[in-house]
C-alpha positions as CSV (number, residue, x, y, z in Angstrom):
1,M,23.7,-30.9,-11.2
2,I,24.4,-28.9,-8.1
3,A,24.0,-31.0,-5.0
4,L,22.0,-29.4,-2.1
5,E,22.2,-30.1,1.6
6,T,20.1,-28.3,4.2
7,R,20.6,-28.4,8.0
8,P,18.6,-26.7,10.7
9,Q,20.6,-24.9,13.4
10,S,19.6,-23.3,16.7
11,W,21.7,-20.4,18.0
12,E,21.2,-19.7,21.7
13,L,21.0,-16.0,22.6
14,R,23.0,-14.4,25.4
15,E,19.8,-13.4,27.0
16,P,16.1,-13.2,26.0
17,F,15.5,-10.8,23.2
18,A,12.1,-9.1,23.3
19,T,10.5,-6.9,20.7
20,A,6.9,-5.6,20.2
21,R,6.3,-8.8,18.4
22,D,7.8,-11.6,20.5
23,C,10.6,-12.7,22.8
24,L,13.3,-15.1,21.7
25,T,15.8,-17.2,23.6
26,H,17.1,-19.0,20.5
27,V,17.3,-18.2,16.8
28,Q,16.2,-21.0,14.5
29,V,18.0,-20.9,11.1
30,L,18.5,-23.1,8.0
31,Q,22.1,-23.6,6.8
32,V,22.5,-24.6,3.1
33,E,25.5,-26.1,1.4
34,L,25.9,-26.5,-2.4
35,T,28.4,-28.7,-4.1
36,G,29.3,-28.0,-7.7
37,R,30.5,-30.5,-10.3
38,G,34.1,-29.8,-9.5
39,G,33.7,-30.4,-5.8
40,A,33.7,-26.8,-4.7
41,R,31.3,-25.9,-1.9
42,G,29.2,-22.8,-1.2
43,R,27.5,-22.1,2.1
44,A,24.9,-19.8,3.5
45,E,22.4,-19.3,6.4
46,A,18.9,-17.9,6.6
47,A,16.5,-17.2,9.4
48,G,13.6,-16.6,7.2
49,V,10.8,-14.2,7.8
50,D,9.2,-15.4,11.0
51,Y,6.2,-13.0,11.0
52,S,5.3,-14.4,7.6
53,G,5.3,-17.9,9.0
54,E,8.7,-19.1,7.7
55,T,10.6,-21.7,9.6
56,P,13.7,-23.8,8.9
57,A,11.3,-26.7,8.0
58,S,9.2,-24.6,5.6
59,M,12.3,-23.2,3.9
60,A,13.9,-26.7,3.5
61,A,10.7,-27.9,2.0
62,Q,10.7,-25.0,-0.5
63,L,14.2,-25.9,-1.5
64,A,13.5,-29.6,-1.8
65,G,10.7,-28.7,-4.3
66,I,13.1,-27.1,-6.7
67,Q,16.2,-29.3,-6.1
68,A,15.9,-31.0,-9.5
69,R,16.2,-27.6,-11.2
70,L,19.6,-26.7,-9.7
71,H,21.7,-27.2,-12.9
72,D,25.4,-26.5,-13.1
73,E,25.1,-23.1,-14.8
74,L,22.4,-21.8,-12.5
75,T,22.4,-18.0,-11.9
76,G,21.0,-15.8,-9.2
77,E,18.8,-14.2,-11.8
78,E,17.2,-17.6,-12.5
79,L,16.5,-18.0,-8.8
80,L,14.3,-14.9,-8.9
81,E,12.0,-16.9,-11.1
82,L,12.3,-20.2,-9.3
83,L,11.4,-19.0,-5.8
84,P,9.5,-16.1,-4.2
85,A,11.2,-13.6,-2.0
86,G,12.0,-15.0,1.4
87,G,14.4,-17.0,3.5
88,A,14.6,-20.1,1.2
89,R,15.7,-18.1,-1.8
90,N,18.1,-16.1,0.4
91,A,19.8,-19.2,1.6
92,L,20.1,-20.7,-1.9
93,D,21.1,-17.4,-3.6
94,C,23.9,-16.6,-1.0
95,A,25.2,-20.2,-1.1
96,L,25.3,-19.9,-4.9
97,W,27.3,-16.7,-4.6
98,D,29.8,-18.4,-2.3
99,L,29.9,-21.5,-4.6
100,R,30.7,-19.4,-7.7
101,A,33.4,-17.5,-5.7
102,K,35.0,-20.8,-4.7
103,E,34.8,-22.2,-8.2
104,T,36.3,-19.1,-10.0
105,G,38.6,-17.7,-7.4
106,V,36.9,-14.3,-7.9
107,S,35.4,-12.9,-4.7
108,A,31.7,-12.3,-4.3
109,A,32.6,-8.7,-3.5
110,A,34.4,-8.2,-6.8
111,T,31.6,-9.8,-8.7
112,A,29.2,-7.5,-7.0
113,G,31.3,-4.5,-8.0
114,F,33.2,-3.9,-4.7
115,Q,37.0,-4.0,-5.2
116,V,37.7,-3.1,-1.6
117,L,35.5,-3.7,1.4
118,H,35.7,-1.2,4.2
119,P,34.8,-1.8,7.9
120,V,31.4,-0.5,8.9
121,T,30.0,0.6,12.2
122,T,27.0,-1.5,13.2
123,A,24.3,-0.5,15.6
124,F,23.9,-2.7,18.7
125,T,20.3,-3.6,19.6
126,I,18.8,-3.4,23.1
127,G,15.6,-5.4,23.4
128,L,12.6,-4.5,25.5
129,G,12.9,-5.0,29.2
130,S,12.5,-3.5,32.6
131,E,14.1,-0.2,33.7
132,S,16.9,-2.1,35.5
133,D,17.5,-4.3,32.5
134,T,17.6,-1.4,30.1
135,R,20.0,0.5,32.3
136,R,22.3,-2.6,32.6
137,R,22.2,-3.2,28.9
138,A,22.9,0.4,28.0
139,R,25.9,0.4,30.4
140,A,27.2,-2.9,29.0
141,A,27.1,-1.4,25.5
142,E,29.3,1.5,26.4
143,H,31.7,0.9,23.6
144,Y,29.1,0.8,20.9
145,P,28.5,4.3,19.4
146,I,25.1,3.5,17.8
147,L,22.3,1.9,19.8
148,K,19.0,0.6,18.4
149,L,16.2,0.4,20.9
150,K,13.2,-1.9,20.6
151,L,10.0,-0.1,21.6
152,D,6.3,-1.0,21.7
153,A,3.0,0.8,22.1
154,E,3.3,1.2,25.9
155,R,7.1,1.2,26.4
156,H,8.7,4.0,24.4
157,I,9.7,7.4,25.6
158,E,10.8,6.3,29.0
159,I,13.1,3.7,27.5
160,V,14.8,6.3,25.3
161,R,15.1,8.6,28.3
162,I,16.8,5.9,30.3
163,V,19.3,5.0,27.6
164,R,20.0,8.7,27.0
165,Q,20.8,9.1,30.7
166,E,23.1,6.2,30.6
167,R,24.6,7.0,27.2
168,P,24.5,10.7,26.7
169,T,26.7,10.7,23.6
170,A,25.4,7.6,21.8
171,R,23.6,7.8,18.5
172,L,20.1,6.4,18.9
173,L,17.8,4.6,16.5
174,V,14.4,3.2,17.6
175,D,12.3,0.4,16.2
176,A,8.6,0.0,17.0
177,N,8.1,-3.2,14.9
178,Q,4.7,-2.0,13.6
179,A,3.3,-1.4,17.1
180,W,2.3,2.3,16.8
181,S,-0.6,4.2,15.2
182,R,-0.1,7.5,13.4
183,A,-1.7,9.3,16.4
184,L,0.9,7.8,18.8
185,L,3.7,8.5,16.4
186,E,2.7,12.1,16.1
187,R,2.6,12.3,19.9
188,L,6.0,10.7,20.3
189,L,7.8,12.6,17.5
190,P,8.6,15.8,19.5
191,P,10.1,14.1,22.5
192,L,12.0,11.6,20.4
193,Q,13.5,14.4,18.4
194,A,14.4,16.2,21.6
195,L,16.2,13.1,22.9
196,G,18.3,13.0,19.7
197,V,16.8,10.0,18.0
198,E,18.0,9.8,14.4
199,L,15.7,7.3,12.9
200,I,12.4,5.6,13.6
201,E,12.0,2.1,12.1
202,Q,8.6,0.8,11.0
203,P,6.3,2.7,13.3
204,V,3.0,1.5,11.9
205,A,1.7,-1.9,10.6
206,R,2.8,-2.7,7.1
207,A,-0.8,-2.8,6.0
208,Q,-1.3,0.8,7.3
209,D,1.5,2.6,5.5
210,E,-1.0,4.9,3.9
211,S,-1.7,6.4,7.4
212,L,1.6,8.1,7.1
213,D,0.4,10.2,4.1
214,G,1.0,13.9,4.7
215,L,3.0,13.4,7.9
216,A,5.8,16.0,8.4
217,A,8.1,13.9,10.6
218,G,11.0,15.7,12.2
219,V,12.7,12.3,12.5
220,P,13.2,10.2,9.4
221,L,11.2,7.0,9.1
222,A,12.6,3.7,7.8
223,A,10.4,1.0,6.2
224,D,11.3,-2.5,7.5
225,E,8.5,-5.0,7.4
226,S,6.9,-2.9,4.7
227,C,10.0,-3.2,2.5
228,T,10.5,-6.5,0.8
229,D,11.9,-6.4,-2.7
230,R,11.9,-3.9,-5.5
231,R,8.1,-4.3,-6.0
232,S,7.4,-2.8,-2.6
233,L,9.2,0.5,-3.2
234,Q,6.4,2.3,-5.1
235,A,4.1,2.1,-2.0
236,L,6.8,3.5,0.3
237,A,7.5,6.6,-1.7
238,G,6.5,9.8,0.2
239,R,5.9,7.8,3.4
240,Y,9.4,6.7,4.4
241,Q,12.7,8.3,3.9
242,Y,14.8,5.1,4.4
243,I,14.4,1.4,3.6
244,N,15.8,-1.4,5.6
245,I,17.2,-4.1,3.2
246,K,17.2,-7.5,4.8
247,L,18.4,-10.5,2.7
248,D,15.8,-12.8,4.3
249,K,13.0,-10.4,3.2
250,C,14.1,-9.7,-0.3
251,G,15.3,-13.2,-1.0
252,G,19.1,-13.0,-1.3
253,L,22.0,-10.9,-2.3
254,T,21.1,-10.8,-6.0
255,E,17.8,-9.1,-5.3
256,A,19.3,-7.0,-2.5
257,L,21.8,-5.5,-4.9
258,A,19.0,-4.7,-7.4
259,L,16.8,-3.3,-4.5
260,R,19.7,-1.1,-3.4
261,T,20.1,0.3,-6.9
262,E,16.4,1.0,-7.5
263,A,16.0,2.5,-4.0
264,L,18.8,5.0,-4.6
265,R,17.3,5.9,-8.0
266,R,14.1,6.7,-6.2
267,G,15.8,8.8,-3.6
268,F,15.6,6.6,-0.6
269,G,18.3,6.4,2.0
270,L,19.6,2.9,2.8
271,M,19.8,0.8,5.9
272,V,20.8,-2.9,6.0
273,G,19.4,-5.1,8.8
274,N,19.2,-8.7,9.9
275,M,16.8,-11.3,11.2
276,C,19.5,-12.5,13.7
277,G,21.8,-15.4,13.0
278,S,25.5,-16.1,12.8
279,S,28.4,-14.5,10.9
280,L,27.5,-16.7,7.9
281,A,24.2,-14.9,7.7
282,M,25.8,-11.5,8.1
283,A,28.6,-11.9,5.5
284,P,26.6,-11.3,2.3
285,A,24.8,-8.4,3.9
286,F,28.2,-6.8,4.6
287,L,28.4,-6.1,0.9
288,I,25.1,-4.1,1.0
289,A,26.4,-2.3,4.1
290,Q,29.1,-0.7,2.1
291,Q,26.6,1.8,0.7
292,C,24.3,2.2,3.7
293,R,23.9,5.2,6.0
294,Y,22.7,2.8,8.8
295,V,24.0,-0.7,9.4
296,D,22.3,-3.1,11.8
297,L,24.2,-6.4,11.5
298,D,24.7,-7.2,15.1
299,G,23.1,-10.7,15.1
300,P,26.3,-12.6,16.1
301,L,26.9,-10.2,19.0
302,L,23.6,-11.3,20.5
303,Q,24.5,-15.0,20.4
304,R,26.5,-17.2,22.7
305,L,28.3,-19.0,19.9
306,D,29.0,-18.3,16.2
307,Y,30.0,-19.8,12.9
308,S,33.7,-20.2,12.3
309,P,35.7,-18.4,11.1
310,A,33.6,-15.6,12.6
311,I,33.4,-12.0,11.5
312,R,35.6,-9.8,13.6
313,F,33.8,-7.2,15.6
314,E,35.7,-4.5,17.6
315,H,32.8,-3.3,19.6
316,G,30.7,-1.5,17.0
317,L,33.3,-1.8,14.2
318,M,32.5,-4.7,11.9
319,H,35.3,-6.0,9.6
320,A,34.9,-7.7,6.3
321,P,34.3,-11.5,6.5
322,R,37.2,-13.8,5.6
323,R,36.7,-15.7,2.4
324,E,37.0,-19.0,4.3
325,L,33.6,-18.0,5.9
326,W,31.8,-16.8,2.7
327,G,32.4,-15.2,-0.6
């Protein structure tokens, strides 16, 4: 049997991180370690889906419930049947990928079909704040070519204008975290387009995606909270142009790779994102980033500390994780 250990971890953020949904000072995650029969170990980390009520404790409880079924030949495809999409399956699946890489000597990247991993440029996220905070954060991020701005129903255009003043050449993405209505979106689209915004992430509530029917948006829309696993894609067609793949939402790298393939088949553009966390959480998502137009894997950049060995970031340029970390 594969031995399973779970450990909660709290990562302190550099400063409070506010969105339309909440404000965080720490990121609570679950770290998982698997030990195979030969003594090899595989590790992973998951933050879970907080807006669905997931916590490190709830994820650990899910994993304890299936621990007796972790046999030596377990595969990621079997996990799709053992657990629902979410943080628990993500942690277990990614730890299993790492375990198999350590046991066989074949990298997770090679197993996933990537013979070479290339650096990617990640967006850097600026949370909601006062005008002075927004200006300070925009200036501090001067070396990051792509900025993602958190907005809500009251604070939107002015934030984008402020960042555009401070960073006239930066590429801008915005994320409303479900805070807008269609009417507000229609009102904001022209000024957002005029300010050079490239992508609007999850403008409306995930239960209100049908409100986007017939919208001729001059700025592409990306489904985040509305996009979970492959089963969610049908309802997004014609409403969103991009999907944001997050391993915590879809339940691990195995499903993320399948979701990527199916989304491309259906004509969606790809974005990869994160629920915050350390380099250990970002490492499996780096594989998905190889085929994404938009990459948002800046979780470690928002923290005071990181897992070791950490992924190397040169401002916005993110390098492949070392195999000692994962994969």
